[in-house]
C-alpha positions in Angstrom: -30.7 -1.6 -31.3 -28.3 1.3 -31.7 -30.2 3.4 -29.2 -30.3 0.6 -26.7 -26.6 0.0 -27.0 -25.8 3.7 -26.5 -28.0 3.9 -23.4 -26.4 0.7 -22.0 -22.9 2.0 -22.7 -23.7 5.3 -20.8 -25.0 3.3 -17.9 -21.9 1.2 -17.8 -19.7 4.3 -17.9 -21.6 5.8 -14.9 -21.4 2.5 -13.0 -17.6 2.2 -13.7 -17.0 5.8 -12.6 -18.5 4.9 -9.2 -16.0 2.1 -8.6 -12.7 3.9 -9.2 -10.3 2.7 -6.6 -9.6 5.1 -3.7 -6.3 5.3 -1.8 -5.0 1.9 -0.7 -7.6 -0.1 -2.7 -7.7 -1.8 -6.1 -10.2 -3.1 -8.6 -9.5 -5.6 -11.3 -12.4 -4.2 -13.3 -15.1 -6.2 -14.9 -18.3 -6.4 -12.8 -16.8 -6.2 -9.3 -19.2 -4.5 -6.9 -16.5 -2.8 -4.8 -12.8 -2.2 -4.6 -10.6 -4.5 -2.5 -8.3 -3.2 0.2 -4.5 -3.6 -0.2 -2.9 -6.0 2.2 -1.9 -4.6 5.6 1.1 -2.4 5.4 0.7 -1.8 1.7 -0.9 0.9 -0.3 -1.5 2.5 -3.7 -2.5 5.9 -5.0 -6.1 6.6 -5.7 -7.2 5.3 -9.2 -3.9 3.4 -9.7 -4.8 0.1 -8.1 -5.6 -2.4 -10.9 -4.7 -5.6 -9.0 -3.1 -6.7 -5.7 0.4 -6.3 -7.3 -0.3 -2.6 -7.6 -0.1 -2.3 -3.8 3.4 -1.7 -2.6 4.9 -1.4 0.9 4.2 1.9 2.7 7.1 3.7 4.4 8.1 2.4 7.8 8.1 4.6 10.9 11.4 5.5 12.6 12.7 2.6 14.6 11.5 0.1 11.9 13.1 -1.3 8.7 11.5 -2.7 5.6 11.7 -6.4 4.9 10.5 -6.9 1.3 8.5 -10.1 2.2 7.2 -9.2 5.6 6.9 -5.4 5.6 8.0 -3.1 8.4 9.8 -4.8 11.3 11.1 -3.4 14.5 14.9 -2.7 14.9 16.6 -4.8 17.5 18.0 -3.4 20.7 21.0 -1.0 20.2 20.2 -0.5 16.5 18.2 2.3 14.8 16.5 3.3 11.6 15.1 6.7 10.3 12.3 4.7 8.8 11.0 5.1 5.3 12.2 2.4 3.0 15.5 1.5 4.8 16.3 -2.2 4.4 18.3 -2.6 7.6 18.9 -1.0 11.0 22.2 0.6 11.8 24.2 -0.1 15.0 24.2 2.6 17.6 27.6 4.5 18.0 30.0 3.1 20.5 28.9 3.7 24.1 25.3 4.5 23.1 22.2 2.3 23.0 18.5 2.2 22.5 15.6 -0.1 23.3 14.2 -2.3 20.5 12.0 -0.4 18.1 12.8 3.0 19.7 15.9 4.0 17.7 
């Protein structure tokens, strides 16, 4: 029996090595056949995704701000954001403006 258990453990280790989560995917372990993708707009580093909660918001592009519940949203007209993880857009300086999502 010991030989059978050793062989089985080696096979399990090889199988587990093949399902290490890649970038923006997660695996809860066990006998899952493949990793699951993070929800849209969220990501996780390779090998760090153990469940959906491991996925966090990706940085927003310039002209967008991060809403913790909805993700990246476009700045309104005459406001701007440098992107990243900014939580709100800033008003354009007096006498200057920009179209929605362009600032």
